[in-house]
N, C-alpha and C positions, 0 to 999 in steps of 0.2 A: 607530774608538773602541776596538775590541778588537784592536789591532795584533798580528799574529803569533799569533793564538789558534788555530792549527792544532794538530795533535798533536805539539807541540814538547816539549822536556824539562820545561817548567813544567806544561803541561797533563797530561802523563803522570804527573808527580809528584803533581799534585792528585788524579787519579783513583786512584792507587795508595797514597796516604798514609793508610791506615786506622790509627788509633791505638787499640790495644786497652786502653782504660782499664778496669781490673778493678773499680774502684769503681762506675763507670757500669754495666758489664755485670752485676755482682752485684745491683745495685738493680733493673735491668730484669728479670733472670731471676726474682728473688724476686716482683716484682709480677705478672709473667705467670703464674708457677706458682700463686700464690694465686688469681688471677682464674680461670684455667682450671679449677682444682680446684673452686672454687665453682660455676662454670658447669656442669661435668659433674654435680655433685651435684644442682643444681636441675633440670637437664635430665632426670635419671633420675626425679625426683619429678613431672615433667610441668609444671613452672612455665613459664608463658608468657614470663616475662622472659628466660629463658635460650634465646634464639633465635639463629639463625646469623648474622644481620646484626650483632648486638651483639658477638659474639665476633670477627667480622671487623673491626669498628670499633675494638675495643680493641687488637687485634694491629697494625692499621695505625697507630694512634696511637703505640704503643710503637716501631714501625718508624721513624716519623718522628723520634722522639727519638734513636734509635740513629744514624740518618743525620745528624742535626744535630750530634751530639757525638763520634761515632767516625770519621766519614768525613773526606775531605779538607776538608770545610767546617769541621770543628773545628780542623784544622791551619792552614788559610789565613786563618781569621777574624782572626788577629793581624797579618796582612799586608795585608788588603784590607777596607775598611769595608763595601763592598757584600756581601761574603761573610758578614760578621758580621750584617748585616741579614737575609740569607737564613736564617741559623741561627736568629735570633730568630723569624722568621715561621713557620718549620717547627715550632717548639716551641709558639708562642702561638696561631697561626691554623689550624694543621692538627692537631697532636698533641692539644692541649687539648680542642677541641670533639669530636674523634673519641672520646677517652677518656670525656668526660662523657656522650656519647650512649650509651655502652656500660653505663651504670649501674654504675660501678666499686664503689661502696660496698655496695649490697645484695647484689650478686653476689659481691664480694670477701669479704664477711663469712662467706659459706658456705664459703669456702676456708680459713678459719682453724680451728684445733683447737676442739672444742666448748666447753671451759671458757672460752677467750678470747672466743669468739663470744657466749656467754651473758653474760659480764661486760660486754662492749662494749654489748650490747643493753640491759643494765641501766643503764649510764651514759647511754645516749642515749634512754631512754624519754621520753615527752612531758612528764612532770613533773620530770625530773631537772635540777638546777642547771646541769650541763654543757651540756645541750641548749639551755636558755634563754639561756646565755651565747653559744653558737654562733649562735642565731637573732638575738640582739641585735647582735653584731659583724659579721654577714654580711648585713645588710639591703642592698638594691640600691644605695641612695644611698651608703652607707659603702664598699661594695665598689668602686663606680665611682670614688669620690674617691681611695681608696687605690691603685687600679690606675693612675689618671691621674698622681697624684703620683709613684708609683714609676717609671712609664715616662719621664716628663719628667726626673726626678731623675737617672736613670742615663744620660740623653743630654746632660746637662750636660758640658761639655768636661773639667772637672777630674775629675768622678766617673767619666766614661767612661775617661779615661786611667788612673786608679787600678785600675779593673776589668780593663783590658787588660794592665796590667803586673804585677798581683799575682793569682796563681792562686786564692788563698782568696777574695779579694773578688770575683773573676770567678765563682766557683762560687756565692757568695751572690747575686750578680746574677741568675744563671740560675734559681736556686731561687725568688727573688722574682718574676721574670718569669713563670715557669711556674705558680707557686702562685696569683698574682693572675689569670692567664689562666684557670685552672681555675674560679676563683670567678666570673669574668665569664661564662663559658660555662655554668656551673651555672644562673645566673639566665636567661640568654638561651634556653637549650634547655629550661628547666623540667624538668631531669633529676632523678632520684632521687639522694639522699634528699630528700623533699619536707618540709623543716622549716618553710618559710615558707607564707604564704597563697597560694592559687592565683593565678598570674600570667596575666592575659588576654593574648591575642595582641597587642592594641594596646599594652599596657604593655611587653611584650617587644620589640616593634618600636621603641618610643621608647627603650628601654634600649640596644638594638643601635645605633640611630642616634646616640645621645649618645656611645657608645664609639667609633663610627666617626669622628665629627666631630673629637674630640680627637686621634685617630690621624692623621687627615687634616692637621690643623694642624701637627703635628710633622713630618710628611713634607714638607709645603710649606716649612716653615721651613728644614729641612736642605737641600732641593733648591735653594731660591732664594737661599741665603746667598752673597754675593759673596766672603766670606772663608772660609778653611779653619778650620772649627770644631774639628776633631779633629786637632791638630797632630802627634800621635803618629805618624800615618801618613806624615808627611813625613820621619820618621827611619828608616823601615824600607825594605828593598829593594822597588822597584816591580815588580809582576808584570804580564806581558802588555803592558807599555808604557803602562799606565794611570796618569797622574800623580795626585797626592793629591786635588786639588780635583775633578777629574772623577770619581774614585772616590767622593767624598762625594756628588756630584750623583746618580750612579747609585744609591747606597745610599738617598738620600732618595726617589728615584722608586720604588724597590722598596717602601719603607714606605708611600708615598703611594698607589700603584696596586694592586699585588698584595696589599699589606698590608690595604687596605680592601675588596678584592673579597669576602673571606669574609663580612664584615658585610653587604655588598650582597646576596650570595646568600641570607644568612640572612633578611634583611628580605623578599626576594621570596618565599621559602618560607613565611614567616609570613603574608604577604598572601594567598598561595594557600590556606593552612590556614584563615585567617579567612573567606575567601569560601566555602570548602566548608562550614565550620561554620554560617555564616549561611544558606546554601542548605538545609542539613539542618534547621535550626531553622524556616525558613519552611515546609518540607514538613510538619514535625510540627504546626505551628500550623494549616496547611490541613487536615490530617487530623482534628485535634481539632474544628475548626469544622464540618467535614462531618458528623462523628459527632453533634455537638450539634444540628445542623439536623435530622438524621434522628430523633434522640430527641425533639426538639420537635414534629416532624410526628406521631410516634407518640403523643405525649401529647394532641395536639390532635385526632387522629382519633376519630370517634364510636365 
């Protein structure tokens, strides 16, 4: 399948072709500096939210974005469909959840200058029109629908080719993929800011399962297609001896299996959390019942 995929000239070029895109680097450095500044300030105040694992999670998420956009993945995605799928998975299935788990908004706000932070807090208070608008347009059902439509739209053959051959459209595609992924993982992880009503473990599992299901269908569709959907790849040089249709099959499998694994892991974690929560609730009820029995005995005693 991967004929000649030793350390040949192509593999060496892939490993060495880092593209130092200053637009991407500037955005990443700005986001990291704001977050780290906020984390340090909160850490000095003794805030529990500013712990080590959140900082590591945020930096890892940013690292995955850099890997997806600046490494050989970003260069070769225009030559190989499966590399393009790897790029999307790194951004949507790894970077996005890691960043959301790091509570980027509450911590990042503390990295902003005080006047901006206070103004932003004013705009986002519970009764502000802006917050009400955000709550309305980011309900789970709306986010799921927009995420699904966005994902399937960009994998239409014509839209995909436009994105691949026009850098501006390609950048818009990446922004929409990453933005909708952040929104999906915001609901799935129940991360801050908590603008919506509390989401139970069961609801979050259903949300993750619904997202996984549509991702699965798209992966199966691409993998099982007997025809070449993305004809653009038939017009570019073939790397490592992988012909265009086989490249498409590999890309579909990557979306199907590794692309769905993160949702699977998430569902398993939520099941584990639900079981722990149920066990703790049962223990609390048992203790309350024991106390009530003891109190009843005390009242009944002469």
